[in-house]
N, C-alpha and C positions, 0 to 999 in steps of 0.2 A: 134735357130730361135728367133729373137728379137720380143718382144711384140709390138703392134702398138705404144704405148707411147715411148718405147725405140727407135724405128725406127724414130719417129718424132724428138726426141732429136738429133739423129745422123744426120738426114737431115738438121735440123736447124743449127747444128755446121758446117757441110760441106758448107752450104750456107754462113755462117758468114765468114769462112776462105776464101771463093772465092771472097768475096766483100771487105774485109778490110785487110790493112797492118799495122803492128805495127811500129811506128817510134821511140819511146823511152819512158823512164819512167819519169812521171811528179812528182810523189811523192809516199810515202809509209807510212802506218800507221798500227794501230792495226787491223783495219778492212780488210786491203788488199792493193792492188797496183793499182795506176791509171797510165795508159799509154796513150800517144798521138798516134793517128793513122789517117789513111785517107782511103777513098774509092779508090780502085784500078783503077776504070774507071774515077774517079774524084779526082786527086791528091790534088787539092786545097780544097776539101771538108773534112775538118779535124774534128775529133771526139775525145772524151775522153772515154777510155775503162777501166771500173772499175771492177777489178777482186777481188773477196772476198776470204779471206784466208780459211774460213770455207768450208765445202763440203756439197753437197747435200746428202740426205739419201742414205746409201749404206749398205745393210745387211752384206756384206762380211767383211767390216772393222769396223762395228758398229758405223759409224759416226752419230752424232746427228741430222744432217740435217740443213735446213736453219733457222736462227733465226727469231722470229716473227717480229722483227723490219724491216727486209728486205722484208718479205712478205707484211707487211703493206705499206712499201714504194712503192713497185711495184704496189700494187693494187690501192693506192691513185694516183700515177702518171699517171696511165692509165686513170683516170677519169678527170684529170686536163688539160686544154688547154688554156693558157694565155701567152702573150708575155713576162711577167715578171716571169714566172715559168720555171725552167729548165726541159725540156721535155725528158723523157727517150725514145730513139729511138727504142731499142729492148733489149730483155733479152734472153740469151742463156745459156745452160749448156754444159760445156766441158765433153763429155761422157767418156773420158779417166781418168780425175782427179776428175770428179764430181763437179768442181768449178763453181760457178755461176758468170756470166759476164753480166754487164749492159753497154749499149752504150748511151752516151750523146753527145750533141753538145759540141765542144771544146770551152772553155772560157778562154780568154787570162789573165784575172786578177781576183783576189778576194780582198775584202776590207782589210782583215788582212794584206796582203803583201803591199798594197797601203799605209796603215797607217804606216807600219814599215818603208817604204821609207822615210816618213816625219820625223819619230823619229830619223832617222840616218842622216838627213840633217838639220844642225843648221841654214842654210841660208834660208830654206824653211820648217819651223816647222809645217805648217798647210796646209791643203787642201784649195783651193780657195773657197770662199763662193758660187760661182755659181756652182761649182762642187758638193758641199755639198747639195745644194738645188735640183740639178738635180737628185742625187742619192736618196735623201730622197723621192722625188715625185714618182719615179719609184718603190722604195721599198714599199711605201704606196699603190701604185696601185696594186702591187702583193698581199699585205696583204688584201686589200679590196676584191679582187677576191676570195682569200681563205676563208675569213670569210663569204662572201655572199654565198659561196657554202659549208658552215658548216664544214670547215676544220681548225683546229688549228695546227700551225707549231710546236710549243713547243721546238724549239732549234735554235732560231734566235741569230746569232752572226756574226761578220765581216767575219769569215772564211767560213760561209755558204751563203755568198752573193757574187755571181760571176758577172762578166761583160763580155758579148759576143758582140763584134763589137759595143760597146757603149750602150748596153741595159742591164740593171740590171736583173739578173736571181736569184731567190730564189732556193736554193738547199738543199740537204740532208733532206729528209722527213722521216728518220728512226724513229723519235719520233712523227711524225704527227699523229693526230687522227681526225676522223670524229665525231663531237659531236652532241648532240641532244637538243631539248627544250621540256620539262624541262631537265635540265642537269643531266645526270647520274653520279654516283661516278666514278672518274678516279684514285683513290688512289692506286688501284692494279697495276698500271703501274710503280710505283716506282718513284724516282726522275726524273724530266724532266727539261730541260733548263740548260745550262752551268751556273755555280754558279754566275759569275759576272753579268749575264743578267737575273737572276731569280727573279721573282716578290715577294713582301712581302707576299702576300696571300699563295704562294707556300712555302715560307720559314717558315711560321707559320703553315704548315701542312694541308692546305685546300685540301679536296678531291673533292669538287664540285666547279670547277672553269670555267671560261669563256674565250673567245678570248682576254680578257683584259690582260691575262698573256703575250700574244705576244706583245701587245702595250707597256707594260713596257720595254720589251726587245728593241723595236724600239726606245724608249726614251733613253735607255742607249747607243744604237748605234749612235743616233743623236748627243748626247753630245760627243761621241768619235770621230765622224767625225769632229766636230767643234774644239775640243781641242786636238786631236791626241791620248790621253791616255784614257783608261777606267776609269770611275769615281768611280765605286764601286768595287775596287780590293780587295775583302775579301779573306780569306783563307778557303778552303773547308775542312770540318772535315770528315775523313774517319773512317772506322771501322764498327760499327753496321749498320743495314739496315736503310737507310734514317734517319740519326741522325739529331738532332736539330741544325741547322746551325746558332748558335748565333753570330759567328764572322762576317758572311756576313750581318746579320741583323744590327749589331752594326756599320758596315761600312756605311750602308744605313742611319741609324738613325743619325749618326754623321754629315751627310750632309743635309738630308731632315728634320731633327728634329724628336724627339720621337713622334710617333702618339698617338692621344687621341681618345676616342670614339666620340668626336665631329667631328673629322676629318674622322673617319671610324667606323660607328656604328656597322657594322656586324663583326668587328674584334674579338669581344667577342665570336663568333661562331667558330673561328679557334681552332684546337686541341691544339696548343702551346700557346694560349693566356695567360694562368695562369703564364707562365714563364716570362711574361713582367711586373709583378706587382712591382718588385724591380729594374726595369731597370733605368739606369741613364737618366735624362731628358736633352736631347740635344736640341739646338736651330736650327732653320731653317737657313741654310747657302748656299743654292743653288746659289744665285747670286754671292756670294763671291768666291765660288769654281770654277764656270764655267767662271767667268770674262766676261760674256755676259751681256750687259746692260739690266736690268730687265724691262725696258720700251720698249724693241724691240719686234718685232713679233716672231722672232726666239726664244727668251726666253719664250714667252707665250706658243708657241707650245711645247717646251721642258717641261715646267711646267705642262701642261695638260697631257702630256704623262706619267709623273711621279707622278701623283696623287695617294695617298695611296688607297683610296676607289675604288675598281675595277668597281663599278657601276657608278662612276663619271669620270673615266678615259676616255679620248677622244677615239673614235673609228677610224678605218682606213678611213671610209667614211667621218666622220666629219673632220679628219685631212687634207684630200685632198682639203677641201673647206676653210681651214684656211687662214687667211690674209697673212701669211708668203709666200704662194704660189701665191697670187694675186698681191703682190707688185713687183716692178721691181728689178732685172731682172726676167722675167717669166721662169719657169723651162722648160728645153728641154725634150721632150718626145721621141725623136728618137735616140739621141746620148748624153750621159751624159758628154762627154769630150769636146763638142763644146765650144769654148771660153776659153780653159785652155791649158797652155803650159808646165806644169811640166811633165817631162818625166818619166813614170813609166816603170820599167823593166818587161817584160813578163816572163812567167814560164821558168825555166831552165829545159831543156830536157836532161836527161841522155841517151846517145845513147848506143847501144849494145856493143860499143867498150869501154865503161866504163867512158867516158868523159861526161862533161856537156856543153851544148851549148844553147844560147838564141834562142828563136824561131824567127829568123830574117826574115824568109820567110813571115810569117804572118804579122810581124811588118812592113815590107816594103810595103806590100799590104795595110795595114791599113792607113799608111801615105799617100799613093798615092790616096786612095779613097776620101780623104778630101781636095784635091786641093793643088796647089803649094803655095798659099798665106797664108795658115794657117796650123800650125802643128796640129797633132792629139790631143795633149793635150796642153793647155795653162794655165799657172798660172796667175790669175788676178781676177778682180772683187772687188767690194766694199761690202757694206752690213753690216754684223755683225763685230763689232770691237772687237778684242781680244788682251789680253796682251801677249806679247812674253817672259815675264819673268817667265819661268817655266811652266805656263799654266796648265790647266786640273786639274787632281786629286791631292789632298793633303793628306798625311797620317795624321790621327788624333792621337795626342800624348796620349790621355787619354783612359783609359780602364773603362769598366763598374764596378761600385763599388761592386755590388752583382750579383751573378748568382744563 
């Protein structure tokens, strides 16, 4: 005789199977598998079904249960409701395998693959300026909503920024945390934010940090959208628990200049501050490395996002009011692709027959939704002038003299 909880799990699973059909695999990683599916009574209502490889607690096979990051993600997503946040439709457990499954709206694109498309196209090495502005505006709207509701994402990177029918969706809240004022220590969470997008205060071991760590990541993403390549491509050190990431700091310092207490007075309170005493003094090279005119509004926004001092770094609310978004062309709030012609490939769907196919059904629908006279994506627009001679990040040839 099943318990009431077991019966509920079985009922929810039965309901899930009656409502959804699996169409094919989108991708697979260490966490699990993501499949595309659709509602049986609404074939055009597509979803992404994320099945985690770990299992729910089971005394019979001594499984450890659901990691805290997934519990945190589920709980936070239930509280969030915004157009630029990827909403979790439902959560179910397969009673036969005890696997956890989350259902999300299906998003055709992510920024990582879009950037990769430009890296592979010598004739179209960069996104259009209008597309960059549209993406940044919607990204900042999502961040402003999160921070206004006391949530830090803590893992912003291009792969976690999706686009559904022209609308930016922030995804993957496994490292997200609800924070408080005054801020409590967060050091027990271990390393957060993928290394290339990790802020200086985190790299220096700060345990009391603010949403400004997200804004540094936004600045890194902004530069990557403009220049196609990540700017701070350092090497992450493995091994001991949360090691001092001096290589990533050196990558930042070689472009942003070695910080001083005049730049960032509270830097001396960071646990790893003493390790900076013999650090090589690098000059500020951001205008040179980005090749964006330093008198442009785009550069000013980038500069303010990448300020060393977290207390001086621009907030999401302030960034939305920046002159970059008030100058023409104004950002599109309903469809980031309007006015752009570059053709981005949608996700490759691996069918049950073992092959891969592009999601042509949705692709055709998207094209038709936007009229005959305009393609869904168009490359164009003026604005920020960029060099096409290499562009983006430059490897610094020098190493720090003392460590």
